[in-house]
N, C-alpha and C positions, 0 to 999 in steps of 0.2 A: 442579525448574523450570530452567526455561530463560532463557538470557540470552546479549545478545549487546554483545562490547565490546568498547573502544578499542585492545585488543592486537592484533585482526585474529582473534579464536575464536568462535567459536558454542558456547555450554556446553551440556549437559544434566547437572544437576548432584543427586544421589538425595539427596532429605533426610531418611529413616532414615537412610542411612551418613554424610551430608553430607561428599560428595566427588564431584569429577569421574569422568562417569559416560560421556560421549559429547563427542566436540568435534570441532567441523567448521572446519578453519583457510582464512581468505578472506584474508587478509593485508591488508584496510584497512581504515582507522576505521570505526567505527559506533558511533552515533549515537541508531540508535531503537531501542526497546521490538519482541522478536518474537512477534508473540500465534499463540498456538495455535490454530488451527481444529477443528470441531467433530468432526472425521474425525483430530485428531488432526496435522494438518499446523502445518511452521512459515513461516511471512511476514516476510523479514529483507530488512530494509530496507542497500543496499551504497552506501557513500559512495564515491566517483574519488578517491583517495590512498592512493599507496604499491601499485597492484596494474597489471598492465597491461593489462585490459581495462577495460569500461565499469561504473558502476555501475549500479543498478537491484535490482528485485524479486528474491529468490530464492528459490522456494518448496522446502523443505528436508521428507525423511520419517525422521523422525530414530527410525524402527526398526528402520531401518538402520541396515550399516556406517555410517559417516560420509564414507568415500571413494566412497560408493553411494549418498547419499541425495540426490541433485537430483535433483528433479521435473519442474521447469521452470526458466527466469530470463527475466525481463525486461527490456531495460538501456533506459535513458533517455540523454540527449544529453549532451555535456560543454559544459559553459558553466561561465567562471570567473565568479566574484560571492562579493565578497569576498576572505576564503578560502581557502573549495571550489572546486573541480574541478569538478565533475559529483555526478550520483548521487543522494541518496536522501539527507538527513539527519534528516527526523523518521520514523514509524514508517507503515508499512502497517497500513491500519484491513480490517477484515472485516464481512460484513453480516449474520454468523449466526445474532447473538441477537434482530434487528429485522427481519431476510423474513419472509413470509407462508411457509407448506407449498409451496405452488405455483411459487414463484419461486427463480430460480435465483443460486447461492452467489457472493458478489461480491469484489471487494478495491478500495479506492482505495490511492491516493499521490501526493503531492508528490514534484516534483522542481526540482530546482537549472535545469534548466532552460528552467522558467516555464511548465510543463503539469501540468493536474492529470489524472491515469491513471485509468480506470473499466474493470476486467476481471474475465475469468471466472477463477473459483479451481482450476476442471476441465479445461473445456476447450482446446485448444490447434490452434494453427493447421495445423503439419502441416513447418513449418520448422524448423531448425537454429540457436541458437545458441551462441558461445562464452560459457560463465561468465564470472566475472568475473576469473579467473586465465587466462585463455586457455588451459590445458589441455583442456580438454572441450569438445563440443558436447549440446545440452540443448534439448528442447522450449520455444515459448515461446509464452505466452498468446495467449487469443484478447481484443483491446481492444478495447472495446465503446464507449468514449471517451475522449478527446484536448485536452483543454480550455484554455486558454492564459488563464492566471489570473496569471501573473507567478511569479516564484521563488519559491520560499516555503521555508522550513523545520521547517513546521507539519504536525500528523497533521490529516488529515481526519475528520469522524466522520460514520459512519449511526447515524442519529437514527431513531424511529417517525414513521409516514406515510411511508414512502419517503424521504425529506429526506438532504440534507449538507451539512453546514457548512464550507465549504474558505475558510480563512483564510491569509493571506499577508505581504508590503510594502504592498499595496498594498489593505486593508481585507478585508471580509467579502462572499465567494456564497454565496450560501444557492440550491440545485437541487434539484427533485425528480425522481424516477426511474420511471417511467411502464412496465411489463411489456405488450408486445404479442403475440399468440399470432403464431408464423410459422409453416412447414413447414421440415423437416431440408432443409438443404443449403441455405438460405438465410445470404446471407453476413455475416456476424457478428451470427447466431442462435446462442445455446445452448439447452443443455436446464439441465430441474431434476431431483429426484432421481428424478424416474417416467419422464424421456425428453421429454417435453413441452417443445418451443422457442419460445421468446420472443427478441423484439428486444428491446434494453433503450434505451431512448429518456431524455435527459436536460436537461433545461431549465432555464435559471437563474430562479428567482421573486420571487430580491430580493438587494439590495445595500446594504450599510453600512457606513462608515464608509473610503467612498473616500479614499486617500492616507494611510489609517494606518498603520503598521509596526508587524505583529506577528508576533512569535517564539515563543508563547505559544500552542500546543492549544489549543482549545475545551472546554466541557465543554457539555454538555446536562441540565437538570434540572429536571421537570417544564415542559414547554412554554418556556421561556428560556433560550438560548443566553449562558453566563459564557465573556468573553475577557479576559484581560491585555494590553494592548499599551504598547508605546512611549512614547504621550503620556503617561502617568503613572495614569491611568488602565485600574479594571476596568469594563468596559463590559458590562449585560443588555439583550439583544436577546430583544424577545418573536415 
């Protein structure tokens, strides 16, 4: 069992032993869930609070010792919104359950800086960035889309048909992802598990509840998007 805590630690807990057996100290408050990918990696949302570095997405390999577990870090911009200073408040979403076999593995997240980030789970840029505590430099992933949707503390949701639902303080965006075959070495092209390269194109196909403030993450069930909003309503969108 892996969990991120407000005490600034990401814990690995042995369920049979009922004790902590793995502990990665970040130092910041963390509000998001750390999803586990199909290849056993953790995607952790880091808030910009109590740390010298940036907030963002930290990918960890929990099969290694915690001090050696950083795989890459994607920093997001600092921006003061309400009580937050930046980083990510919601969770990171991954497309493992919805992508087709020939499609690349992606992650997506909202940040306080006002952008929706969509990036490669595996492919890095070759540049090095500081981890949140500014003590070590690690790789940073290829970001295939950075879309201004306004500040959000919710989690974007991948769903069937290569769709992604994005909610925040200005309503709902529905995006469609398409995968165009590309040659290796093409800027921003990322490979699938077979080594075939693709460019990921992200297009907004629908907009709803513009001006409505949303802090809860949506769910999708049987083709319907359900969202609890601060206007006092539960909305169901087809």
